[in-house]
N, C-alpha and C positions, 0 to 999 in steps of 0.2 A: 598228271602222273601222281600216284599215291604211294607213299612208302610206309603206310601205317601197319602193314603186315610184317610180323617178325622183327619189329624194332625193339630189340631186347637190350636194355642198358645194363642188365646184371653182369654181362660179360665184360663190361667196362668198370665194374666195381660199384655200381649203383644198386641199392637194394630197397625193397619196399618193406619198411618196418611197420608193424601195427602201431597205430597212433593211439594215444589216450585222449579221452574226451576232456575238453576244457569246460570251465564254468560257462563260457560264452557259447559253446556248442550246446550245452544242456538248455540254456536259455532260448537258443534258437529253436531247438526241437519243441520245447514247451510252447513257445510263441506260435510256431507253425501249426501245432495241434489245435490251439484255440482259434486260429484263423480258419482252419479247415473244418472245424466243428460247426457246421451249418445249423443254426438254430440253437446253439448252446445246449446240446443234448447231454453232453458229458461223455460222448463216445464218437468214434468215427465209423461211418459206413464204408463199404468197399470203395465207393466213388470218392469219398472224403480222403481215404488213404491214398488213392491214386493222385489226387491233387496235392496232398502233403508231400509225397515222394517227389513229385515234379518240382515243387517249391524248394525242397532241400537239395536234391541231387541234380536238378536241371534236365530231367528227362521224364517222359510219361512211361510208367512201368507197364509191361504187358499184362494181359489178363491172368496169365499163368503165374507171373511173379507176384502180382497182387493177391491172388488166391492162396499162394504158398505162405505169404506173410500173414494173411488173415487167419489161415488154418493153424499156423504155428503159434501166433501171439493173440489171436482174437478169442472172443467168448460169445456164446449165444445170448443175444439181447433181443427181446420181442420177436423171437423166431428167426432171426438172421444173425450172421456172424459179424461182429463189430469189435472195435478196439477201444479200450479205455486208455486214459493218459499214461498210467504206469506201464502198461504193456506196449503202448506206442513208443515210449521212451526206450524200453528194452530193445524193441525191434530196430528202431532207427539208430540207436547207439551202436548196436552190433554191426549194422551196415556201415555206419559212419567210420567206425574204428577200422573196418576192413578197407575203406577207400584209400586210395593213394593220393596224398595231397599234392604230389608232383605231376599227376596225370595231365592236368591242364597245361602245365609248362611243356611237357613232352609233345602234346598235340600242337601247341603253338609253334614249337621248334620245327616239328615235322611239316607244318604248313609253310613256314619260311624256307625250309630246305626242300625245295621242289625237285631237285635233282637227286635226292636221297644219298648225299655224300657223307652225311654225318657232321658237316660243318656248314657255316654260312659264309658266302662271299658278299662283297659290297653290292654286287648286282642282285643277289637274292634278297638282300635287305632292302634295296631300293624298290624292287618289284613288290614286295610284301607291304612296305609302308605306303607305296603308291596306291595300293588298293584300299587301304583303310584311312589314309590321310593324304589325298591327292594334292592338297594345297600346301603341304609342308615343303619348304624349299629344299632342293636336293643337297645344298651345302650343309644344311642342318642334319639331314639323314647321314651324309658322309661323316660329319663330325661325330655323330652318335655312334656310328659303326666303329670309327677309330678308337673311341672311348671304350667300347665293348671288347675290342680286339686287344686284350691286355698284354699279350706277348708280341704284338706287332707283326705277325706273320701273314696278315691279309685274310685271315680266317677267324670266324667266331665259332669256337667249339661249343658243344652242348654245355659243358661245365661253365664257360663264360656266360652263356645265355641264361643258364639257371641262376647264376650269381646275380645277374642284372634283374631277373624277374623276382628274386627274393629280397633284393636290396630295399631296405626301409630307410628312406631319407630322414625321417623324423628321428630315428635312433642315432644318426650320424651328424646331427647339427648341434 
Protein backbone atom coordinates (compact mmCIF):
# COMPACT_ATOMS: atom_id res chain seq x y z
CA UNK A 1 0.00 0.00 0.00
CA UNK A 2 1.33 3.41 -0.87
CA UNK A 3 0.21 6.64 0.69
CA UNK A 4 2.50 8.98 -1.19
CA UNK A 5 -0.37 10.62 -3.04
CA UNK A 6 -1.95 13.66 -1.43
CA UNK A 7 0.20 13.51 1.71
CA UNK A 8 -0.02 17.21 2.40
CA UNK A 9 1.56 18.36 5.65
CA UNK A 10 0.68 22.01 5.01
CA UNK A 11 -2.72 21.41 6.55
CA UNK A 12 -0.90 20.46 9.76
CA UNK A 13 1.14 23.64 9.86
CA UNK A 14 4.23 22.43 8.00
CA UNK A 15 5.39 24.63 5.14
CA UNK A 16 8.10 24.48 2.54
CA UNK A 17 10.09 27.67 2.89
CA UNK A 18 12.64 28.44 0.17
CA UNK A 19 16.05 27.72 1.57
CA UNK A 20 19.18 29.75 1.09
CA UNK A 21 22.39 28.28 -0.21
CA UNK A 22 25.14 27.66 2.28
CA UNK A 23 28.86 27.83 1.56
CA UNK A 24 28.87 24.03 1.77
CA UNK A 25 26.13 23.84 -0.90
CA UNK A 26 28.14 26.08 -3.21
CA UNK A 27 31.26 23.98 -2.67
CA UNK A 28 29.28 20.84 -3.44
CA UNK A 29 27.95 22.30 -6.70
CA UNK A 30 31.41 23.40 -7.80
CA UNK A 31 32.91 20.03 -6.90
CA UNK A 32 30.21 18.15 -8.80
CA UNK A 33 30.76 20.38 -11.83
CA UNK A 34 34.45 19.56 -11.90
CA UNK A 35 33.79 15.83 -11.40
CA UNK A 36 31.25 15.82 -14.23
CA UNK A 37 33.48 17.87 -16.55
CA UNK A 38 34.83 14.89 -18.43
CA UNK A 39 38.19 15.85 -19.91
CA UNK A 40 38.45 19.17 -18.00
CA UNK A 41 36.92 21.08 -20.94
CA UNK A 42 35.67 23.91 -18.73
CA UNK A 43 32.02 23.19 -19.62
CA UNK A 44 29.44 20.44 -19.31
CA UNK A 45 27.76 18.73 -22.22
CA UNK A 46 24.16 17.56 -22.07
CA UNK A 47 25.27 14.13 -20.78
CA UNK A 48 27.60 15.73 -18.23
CA UNK A 49 24.70 17.83 -16.92
CA UNK A 50 22.55 14.70 -16.53
CA UNK A 51 25.31 13.04 -14.50
CA UNK A 52 25.78 16.15 -12.34
CA UNK A 53 22.05 16.41 -11.60
CA UNK A 54 22.00 12.72 -10.66
CA UNK A 55 24.92 13.29 -8.31
CA UNK A 56 23.38 16.34 -6.63
CA UNK A 57 19.70 15.41 -6.46
CA UNK A 58 19.82 11.61 -6.54
CA UNK A 59 17.82 11.04 -9.71
CA UNK A 60 18.54 10.94 -13.42
CA UNK A 61 16.72 13.84 -15.08
CA UNK A 62 14.56 13.24 -18.11
CA UNK A 63 15.67 14.35 -21.55
CA UNK A 64 13.07 17.12 -21.42
CA UNK A 65 14.26 18.43 -18.05
CA UNK A 66 17.91 18.36 -19.18
CA UNK A 67 17.07 20.13 -22.43
CA UNK A 68 15.14 22.84 -20.57
CA UNK A 69 18.04 23.50 -18.20
CA UNK A 70 20.57 23.53 -21.04
CA UNK A 71 18.35 25.83 -23.11
CA UNK A 72 17.84 28.28 -20.24
CA UNK A 73 21.36 28.31 -18.79
CA UNK A 74 23.62 26.95 -21.53
CA UNK A 75 25.47 28.57 -24.38
CA UNK A 76 26.64 27.43 -27.78
CA UNK A 77 30.14 25.98 -27.62
CA UNK A 78 31.62 24.22 -30.64
CA UNK A 79 28.20 23.99 -32.24
CA UNK A 80 26.32 22.40 -29.32
CA UNK A 81 24.60 23.66 -26.20
CA UNK A 82 26.82 23.40 -23.08
CA UNK A 83 27.09 24.94 -19.61
CA UNK A 84 30.05 26.70 -18.07
CA UNK A 85 30.63 26.72 -14.31
CA UNK A 86 28.95 30.07 -13.56
CA UNK A 87 25.76 29.12 -15.43
CA UNK A 88 25.80 25.63 -13.89
CA UNK A 89 25.99 27.20 -10.43
CA UNK A 90 23.07 29.49 -11.30
CA UNK A 91 20.95 26.60 -12.60
CA UNK A 92 21.66 24.20 -9.77
CA UNK A 93 21.41 26.91 -7.10
CA UNK A 94 17.94 27.78 -8.34
CA UNK A 95 16.92 24.12 -8.27
CA UNK A 96 18.55 23.47 -4.89
CA UNK A 97 16.85 26.48 -3.29
CA UNK A 98 13.47 25.19 -4.49
CA UNK A 99 14.11 21.74 -3.07
CA UNK A 100 12.42 20.78 0.12
CA UNK A 101 15.02 19.69 2.64
CA UNK A 102 12.39 17.70 4.54
CA UNK A 103 11.25 15.66 1.53
CA UNK A 104 13.45 12.68 2.43
CA UNK A 105 12.11 12.70 5.98
CA UNK A 106 8.51 12.67 4.71
CA UNK A 107 9.26 9.82 2.29
CA UNK A 108 10.91 7.81 5.05
CA UNK A 109 7.98 8.45 7.40
CA UNK A 110 5.53 7.36 4.70
CA UNK A 111 7.54 4.18 4.12
CA UNK A 112 7.32 3.37 7.83
CA UNK A 113 3.60 4.31 7.94
CA UNK A 114 2.45 1.47 5.70
CA UNK A 115 -1.18 1.86 6.85
CA UNK A 116 -1.26 5.60 5.99
CA UNK A 117 -2.54 6.59 9.42
CA UNK A 118 -0.31 9.61 9.92
CA UNK A 119 1.49 8.04 12.89
CA UNK A 120 3.68 5.05 13.59
CA UNK A 121 2.96 2.20 15.96
CA UNK A 122 5.58 -0.07 17.46
CA UNK A 123 4.51 -2.73 14.92
CA UNK A 124 5.13 -0.32 12.01
CA UNK A 125 8.51 0.49 13.49
CA UNK A 126 9.47 -3.16 14.00
CA UNK A 127 8.44 -4.06 10.46
CA UNK A 128 10.41 -1.21 8.86
CA UNK A 129 13.51 -1.74 10.98
CA UNK A 130 13.26 -5.49 10.33
CA UNK A 131 13.61 -4.81 6.61
CA UNK A 132 16.69 -2.61 6.88
CA UNK A 133 18.37 -4.08 9.99
CA UNK A 134 17.06 -7.65 10.46
CA UNK A 135 19.73 -8.57 13.01
CA UNK A 136 18.90 -5.71 15.36
CA UNK A 137 17.39 -7.15 18.57
CA UNK A 138 13.67 -6.42 18.94
CA UNK A 139 14.16 -5.07 22.47
CA UNK A 140 16.48 -2.40 21.00
CA UNK A 141 13.82 -1.50 18.43
CA UNK A 142 11.15 -1.28 21.15
CA UNK A 143 13.43 0.84 23.33
CA UNK A 144 14.09 3.18 20.38
CA UNK A 145 10.36 3.43 19.71
CA UNK A 146 9.63 4.34 23.35
CA UNK A 147 12.30 7.03 23.17
CA UNK A 148 10.73 8.47 20.01
CA UNK A 149 7.24 8.37 21.50
CA UNK A 150 7.82 11.50 23.54
CA UNK A 151 4.24 11.81 24.83
CA UNK A 152 3.91 8.09 25.67
CA UNK A 153 0.68 7.47 23.74
CA UNK A 154 2.03 4.44 21.84
CA UNK A 155 2.28 6.41 18.63
CA UNK A 156 5.09 8.32 16.96
CA UNK A 157 3.73 11.37 15.19
CA UNK A 158 5.35 12.90 12.15
CA UNK A 159 6.58 15.75 14.34
CA UNK A 160 8.32 13.29 16.71
CA UNK A 161 9.77 11.41 13.74
CA UNK A 162 11.02 14.64 12.15
CA UNK A 163 12.63 15.67 15.44
CA UNK A 164 14.47 12.36 15.60
CA UNK A 165 15.63 12.60 11.98
CA UNK A 166 16.95 16.14 12.48
CA UNK A 167 18.49 15.54 15.90
CA UNK A 168 22.22 16.14 15.79
CA UNK A 169 23.90 14.24 18.59
CA UNK A 170 27.15 16.18 18.18
CA UNK A 171 25.37 19.43 19.07
CA UNK A 172 23.99 17.94 22.31
CA UNK A 173 27.10 16.39 23.81
